[in-house]
Each structure stands twice: as structure tokens, then as C-alpha cells.
C-alpha positions in Angstrom: -108.3 95.7 43.2 -110.0 95.0 46.5 -109.5 98.0 49.0 -107.5 95.8 51.5 -105.1 94.3 48.7 -104.2 98.1 48.0 -103.6 98.8 51.7 -101.5 95.6 52.0 -99.3 96.5 49.1 -98.7 99.8 50.4 -98.1 98.4 54.0 -95.1 96.4 52.2 -93.8 99.0 50.2 -93.9 101.1 53.3 -91.7 98.4 55.2 -89.4 98.5 52.3 -89.0 102.0 52.1 -88.2 102.2 55.9 -85.8 99.4 55.7 -83.9 101.2 52.9 -84.2 104.9 54.6 -82.5 103.5 57.5 -79.9 102.1 55.8 -79.1 105.4 54.0 -79.5 107.3 57.4 -76.4 105.4 58.9 -74.2 106.2 55.7 -75.4 110.0 55.9 -75.3 109.6 60.0 -78.6 111.2 59.9 -80.3 111.3 63.7 -82.9 108.7 63.8 -85.6 111.3 64.7 -84.6 112.9 61.0 -85.3 109.5 59.4 -88.7 109.0 61.0 -89.8 112.2 60.0 -88.4 111.3 56.3 -90.5 107.9 56.7 -93.7 109.8 58.3 -93.2 111.8 55.2 -92.7 108.9 52.1 -96.0 106.8 54.0 -98.3 109.8 53.9 -97.1 110.7 50.3 -97.3 107.4 49.2 -100.7 106.4 50.6 -102.0 109.6 49.0 -100.7 108.5 46.0 -102.0 105.2 45.6 -105.4 106.2 46.8 -105.8 108.5 44.1 -104.0 106.2 41.3 -104.8 102.5 42.2 -108.7 102.4 41.9 -110.6 99.3 44.2 -113.5 97.8 43.0 -116.2 97.3 45.4 -118.1 93.7 45.8 -121.2 93.1 44.4 -123.2 91.0 46.6 -125.9 88.4 44.9 -127.0 87.0 47.9 -127.6 88.6 51.1 -125.6 85.9 53.4 -122.4 86.3 50.9 -120.9 89.0 53.2 -121.3 87.1 56.5 -120.4 84.0 55.0 -117.2 85.6 53.4 -116.1 87.1 56.6 -116.7 83.7 58.5 -114.6 82.2 56.2 -111.9 84.8 56.5 -112.0 84.7 59.7 -111.7 80.8 60.3 -108.5 80.9 58.0 -107.1 83.9 60.0 -108.1 81.9 63.3 -106.3 78.6 62.2 -103.0 80.3 61.3 -103.0 82.2 64.9 -103.8 79.2 66.8 -101.5 76.9 64.9 -98.9 79.4 65.1 -98.4 79.0 68.8 -98.2 75.4 68.9 -95.1 75.3 66.0 -93.6 78.8 66.5 -89.9 78.7 68.0 -89.0 81.5 70.3 -86.4 83.3 68.3 -87.2 81.5 65.1 -85.3 79.4 63.4 -81.4 79.0 63.0 -81.3 81.2 59.9 -83.2 83.9 61.8 -80.5 84.3 64.8 -77.7 83.3 62.8 -78.2 85.7 60.0 -80.8 88.1 60.0 -81.4 89.0 63.6 -77.4 89.5 63.8 -77.1 91.6 61.2 -79.4 93.5 62.6 -77.5 94.0 65.9 -74.9 95.9 63.7 -77.1 98.1 61.9 -79.1 99.1 65.0 -75.6 100.8 66.5 -74.7 103.7 64.2 -70.9 103.3 65.1 -70.6 99.9 64.6 -72.9 99.0 61.6 -69.7 99.1 59.0 -68.4 95.9 61.0 -71.1 93.9 59.3 -69.1 93.9 56.4 -66.0 92.3 58.1 -67.8 89.2 59.2 -66.6 85.7 57.5 -68.3 84.2 54.9 -70.6 81.7 57.3 -72.5 85.1 58.2 -72.9 86.0 54.9 -72.3 89.5 55.0 -73.1 90.1 51.1 -77.1 89.5 51.8 -79.8 92.1 50.9 -80.7 93.8 54.2 -84.4 94.3 53.9 -85.2 92.1 56.9 -82.2 92.6 59.1 -82.2 96.9 58.5 -86.0 97.0 59.1 -85.5 95.1 62.5 -82.7 97.4 63.2 -84.8 100.5 62.6 -87.4 99.5 65.1 -84.6 98.1 67.9 -83.0 101.5 67.6 -86.5 103.6 67.8 -87.5 101.3 70.9 -83.9 100.8 72.4 -83.8 97.1 73.1 -83.4 93.9 71.1 -87.1 92.9 71.6 -87.8 89.9 69.8 -91.1 90.6 69.3 -89.8 93.0 66.7 -88.8 90.2 63.9 -91.9 87.6 65.3 -94.4 90.5 64.7 -93.0 90.9 60.9 -93.1 87.4 60.3 -96.6 86.7 61.5 -97.9 90.0 59.4 -96.6 88.1 56.3 -97.6 84.9 57.4 -101.2 86.2 57.4 -101.3 88.6 54.8 -100.3 85.9 51.7 -103.4 83.8 52.1 -105.2 87.1 52.8 -104.1 88.7 50.1 -105.2 85.7 47.6 -108.6 85.3 49.1 -109.1 89.3 48.7 -108.2 89.5 45.2 -110.0 86.4 44.5 -113.4 86.0 46.2 -115.3 88.8 43.7 -114.3 86.2 41.1 -114.7 83.0 42.1 -115.6 82.6 45.8 -115.3 78.8 46.2 -111.7 78.8 43.8 -110.9 81.4 46.5 -112.1 79.8 49.5 -110.1 76.9 48.5 -106.9 78.8 47.7 -107.0 80.4 51.0 -107.6 77.4 53.4 -105.0 75.1 51.4 -102.5 77.6 52.5 -103.9 78.7 56.0 -103.9 75.0 56.8 -100.7 74.0 55.3 -98.1 73.1 58.3 -95.2 73.5 55.8 -96.2 77.1 54.6 -96.7 77.9 58.5 -93.4 76.7 59.4 -91.8 78.9 57.1 -93.8 81.7 57.8 -93.1 81.7 61.2 -89.5 80.8 60.8 -88.8 84.6 60.6 -86.6 84.3 57.8 -86.4 86.4 54.3 -88.3 83.9 51.9 -91.8 84.3 52.8 -91.6 88.1 53.0 -89.7 87.7 49.4 -92.8 85.3 48.3 -95.6 88.0 49.6 -93.8 90.6 47.6 -93.2 88.9 44.4 -97.0 88.2 45.1 -98.0 92.0 45.5 -95.8 92.6 42.0 -98.2 89.9 40.0 -101.4 91.2 41.5 -100.1 95.3 40.7 -99.2 93.9 37.1 -102.5 92.6 36.1 -103.4 96.3 37.3 -101.0 97.9 35.3 -102.3 97.0 32.2 -105.3 98.7 32.7 -103.5 101.6 34.3 -100.2 102.2 33.1 -99.1 104.6 35.8 -99.0 101.9 38.3 -95.9 100.5 36.4 -94.1 102.9 39.1 -95.8 100.4 41.8 -94.6 97.2 40.0 -90.8 98.7 39.6 -91.0 99.4 43.4 -92.6 95.9 44.5 -89.4 94.3 42.2 -86.9 96.6 43.7 -88.1 95.7 47.2 -87.7 91.9 46.1 -83.8 92.9 45.2 -83.5 94.4 48.7 -85.2 91.0 50.1 -82.8 88.5 49.0 -80.1 87.5 46.4 -82.8 85.2 44.9 -85.0 88.7 44.5 -82.7 89.7 41.6 -83.6 86.5 39.6 -87.0 86.7 40.4 -87.0 90.3 39.4 -85.1 89.6 36.1 -87.5 86.6 34.9 -90.7 88.9 35.8 -89.0 92.1 33.5 -88.5 90.0 31.0 -91.7 88.4 30.6 -93.5 91.6 31.0 -91.1 93.9 29.1 -93.3 95.1 26.7 -95.4 97.3 28.8 -93.0 97.7 31.1 -90.3 99.1 28.7 -93.4 101.1 27.2 -93.3 102.9 30.5 -89.7 103.0 31.2 -89.7 106.3 32.9 -92.1 104.8 35.3 -90.4 101.9 35.5 -86.9 103.7 36.3 -88.5 106.1 38.6 -89.8 102.9 40.6 -86.9 100.8 40.7 -84.3 103.2 41.3 -84.3 103.9 44.6 -83.9 100.1 45.6 -81.1 99.4 43.0 -79.1 102.4 44.4 -79.3 100.8 47.5 -78.8 97.4 46.3 -75.6 98.4 44.6 -74.2 100.5 47.5 -74.5 97.2 49.6 -72.6 95.0 47.2 -69.9 97.9 46.4 -69.4 97.5 50.3 -69.9 94.3 51.1 -67.4 91.2 50.2 -68.5 88.8 47.4 -71.4 86.5 47.3 -69.7 82.9 48.1 -71.6 81.4 45.1 -69.7 83.7 43.1 -66.4 83.9 44.6 -65.9 80.1 44.8 -66.5 79.5 41.4 -63.6 77.9 39.4 -62.5 76.0 36.6 -64.6 73.0 37.5 -68.2 75.4 37.5 -68.8 75.0 33.3 -68.0 70.8 33.8 -70.7 70.5 36.3 -73.5 71.7 33.7 -72.1 68.4 32.1 -72.7 65.8 35.5 -75.3 64.0 35.1 -75.3 63.0 38.8 -75.9 66.2 40.0 -79.0 66.9 37.8 -80.2 63.2 38.9 -79.9 64.7 42.7 -81.4 68.1 42.1 -84.3 66.0 40.0 -84.7 64.1 43.1 -85.5 66.9 45.2 -87.7 68.2 42.5 -89.9 65.2 42.7 -90.0 64.8 46.6 -90.8 67.9 47.1 -93.4 68.4 44.5 -95.2 65.0 45.7 -95.0 65.9 49.1 -94.9 69.5 50.7 -96.5 70.6 47.4 -98.4 67.9 46.2 -101.7 69.8 46.1 -100.3 72.5 43.9 -98.5 70.0 41.9 -101.7 68.2 40.7 -103.2 71.4 40.0 -100.6 72.4 38.1 -100.9 69.2 36.1 -104.7 69.6 35.5 -104.5 72.9 34.4 -101.6 72.1 31.6 -103.2 69.1 30.8 -106.7 71.5 30.4 -104.7 73.8 28.2 -103.3 71.0 25.8 -107.1 69.8 25.3 -108.4 73.0 24.4 -105.2 74.0 22.7 -104.4 77.3 24.7 -101.6 78.7 26.5 -101.1 78.4 29.9 -100.4 82.0 30.0 -97.4 84.5 30.3 -97.5 83.8 34.2 -97.3 80.0 34.6 -94.0 79.9 32.2 -92.7 82.6 34.0 -92.7 80.8 37.4 -91.4 77.9 35.5 -88.6 79.9 34.2 -88.0 81.1 38.0 -88.4 77.5 39.2 -86.0 76.1 36.7 -83.3 78.9 37.4 -83.6 78.2 40.8 -82.2 74.3 40.0 -79.2 75.5 37.9 -78.2 77.4 41.1 -78.2 74.2 42.7 -76.3 72.6 39.8 -73.5 75.1 39.6 -72.8 75.6 43.3 -69.2 75.2 44.5 -70.8 73.9 47.8 -71.4 70.2 48.3 -74.6 69.7 46.4 -76.1 67.4 48.9 -75.6 70.0 51.9 -76.8 72.6 49.9 -80.3 71.2 48.9 -80.7 70.0 52.4 -80.1 73.2 54.0 -82.4 75.5 51.5 -84.0 73.9 48.9 -87.3 73.8 50.8 -87.6 77.0 52.1 -86.3 78.6 48.7 -89.0 76.6 46.7 -91.7 78.3 49.0 -90.7 81.5 47.6 -92.6 81.0 44.5 -95.6 79.2 46.5 -97.7 82.2 47.1 -97.1 83.3 43.1 -98.3 79.8 41.9 -101.1 79.4 44.3 -102.5 82.8 43.2 -101.5 82.3 39.5 -103.5 78.8 39.2 -106.5 80.0 41.3 -106.8 82.8 39.1 -106.8 80.7 36.1 -109.5 78.5 37.5 -111.3 81.4 38.0 -111.8 82.4 35.2 -112.8 78.8 33.5 -115.7 78.6 35.9 -115.7 75.4 36.8 -116.6 75.5 39.9 -119.7 77.6 40.2 -122.6 75.9 41.9 -125.1 78.8 41.9 -124.9 82.6 41.0 -124.1 84.1 44.3 -121.2 81.8 44.7 -119.2 83.3 41.5 
């Protein structure tokens, strides 16, 4: 694993722990100084543990100009994101940011009124996991005001980190493929729009991506199963969809995870306990509460499948056209060479199909539900799809022009 990727994984775990520790500190009525101390202790201990147990691989340069070229490309991608962000970023994020995530954070910022969050009506979704809101609330409480720089800073960090993690994880395997994957995200206006929306969707995508990358290392170093479990726990604490993604991830990697079940339990226990406490205190999810006698019949309603299918087709041939084309190319290659597309491809297909069935069974107006959430939910999987496809293309060695560009 590349050293900076390890640092980003540690940072995401630290942010998740800040969110969970702060939420529990509200329950325990801890002074904020004690909460800060606990977070510092966790940060130091976790960083030391990762440095010891998550090995890094240093770059082997085959040409003198490799380092300069790689840094230049990396800088160009980051510069493009920053400059483009200036023109598309909305001051307070998109409507979900100030309607839900920041609004929840205002309740959590005040230790005297945070329980009032669970008394809100369904329009404010008080059942939503609180990774983003609790994280924002912690920094607001430490700073002493509701500055919008906090949610913006988190969103821009995530937006920069996703393509950076993909590039840094792949450039030692195949620089050309890594560069294409990196720039494809960095220069994609739809990715930047969702990344800067200040929603929880792109952070979930980054956390899931980190779990995928760490899982590769865990097959060589089984002690890292605890890190994989902690990342999946953070996915669960991020969004309700994170629970589905984590279940599918565990299903496709069950052999290794269950063979190291003690490590897995140690990593995921804390997030699950925090998530469980939230669900016990929050009202039922509207998608669950509003299910009725017609739910089963919706499974056999052909018009619903057509509508959901049309949305998939439109988005796969529009916002994610390049990813769709690469997926089709890779599947055709696998068919012609009589090889399986691989565990991760099947896993991501399963996650996508699962999202589709959520819409099939939704108690809300299907057209409205698709129009208001389908795009951003689909983009939760874009970082993982880009990484997995690029990782597979790296192994095919189809794009090596000379020895130094591998």
C-alpha cells in the first residue's frame, strides 16, 4: 500500500471515530475537553498501530523523469478540482445539506437539546445515521459557532481524496491506467457536483473504496481485517445505504472475514453499538414504517421495473458513460478469455441491483423518489467501480507503451 493512501485511510477512520465518540459523549454528558482528550488518544494509538501493521510499498522508478511526471499529473488533477469547485460550489451546499445534515448538526452541537433531534417529523429524517452531522457538530462546538467552513472543508477533503486514493493506489501498477482513472474523476463535472454538495453520499463512496483497498492488503496481512471491519462500520454510521453495502461486502468476502471473526468483531463492534443506540432512540425509517399490504404486489408490477430500468439506462449512458463502456469492454474480454470478471465486479453489481430493488419497493411516489435521489445514490458506487475496473485493466497490461510507463 502506498504511504499516503494509508494516511488517508487513517484520516477517514479518525473522522469516523470523532463522530461516534462525540455522539456517545452527549449520551454520557462528558465535558468537551474529555471528548477531545479521548479523540487525541484514539488518533495517536490508531496511527501507531497502522504504521506497525499496515506495510507500505515504496515506488521503484525506472526512468529519471518518472517522479516529476507523476507529481505534475497529480498536481494538475488537484488544481482542476480546486479551480472548477470555485465555479460550481453552492454557498451552503445543496438542499439536503442544510435541510438534513447541517440541521441535525445544530441539534447535536448543543448538549442540552440534542435529544430533540429524534422528535422531528419524518420530513427531516431523524433516523438518518449521524456520521456527517455529529462530525460537524463536534467542530462547531469546539469553535463556538456555526461556521459553514466546517461542512465545506469536509466535502472538499473527500472530493480531493477519492481520485487521489485511486491514483496513488494504482500508479505503481500501471501509470497510464492510473492517470486515466484519476483524470476521469477529477475532470467529471457530475462527480464534482455531488462531491461538493456536502451530502453524505461521496463520503460513503470514499469509505467503501477504502474498505476495498484495505481488503486487498488483508488477504496478505490478516491482522488488517480489523481495519476493514472498522471501515465497514463507518459506512453503516454514514448512511442507511451503508448497511446494505457492508452486508454485501461481508457476503462476498465471508471466508476471510469469518476466518478472522475476532478481529472482524473487534473492528465493527463500536460502530454497530453506536448505530444500534441511534436506531433504538430514533423513529422508524420512513421506507420501513410506510410499507403496507401493497408492498409485495409491487414486486410484480412491470411498470415499476420499466421506470427504474429507464433511469438506470439513462444514467449509465449519460453521467457514467465512460464507466459503463469500460465495464462492458472488460466483461466482453472476460467472456472471450473464459475468465470470471472477479469477486469485486460481482459485488458491485449486487450492490447496484439492491439499490434498484429499494426503488421497486418504495412506499413513496416512484417517479419523485427516483428524481430526488437516484443520481446521488448511484454515485456512491462510482469510486469503487472506477478503482475496481482500473485495477483489473492494470493487470491486463494492455496499455503499456514502454517499460518505464508500467
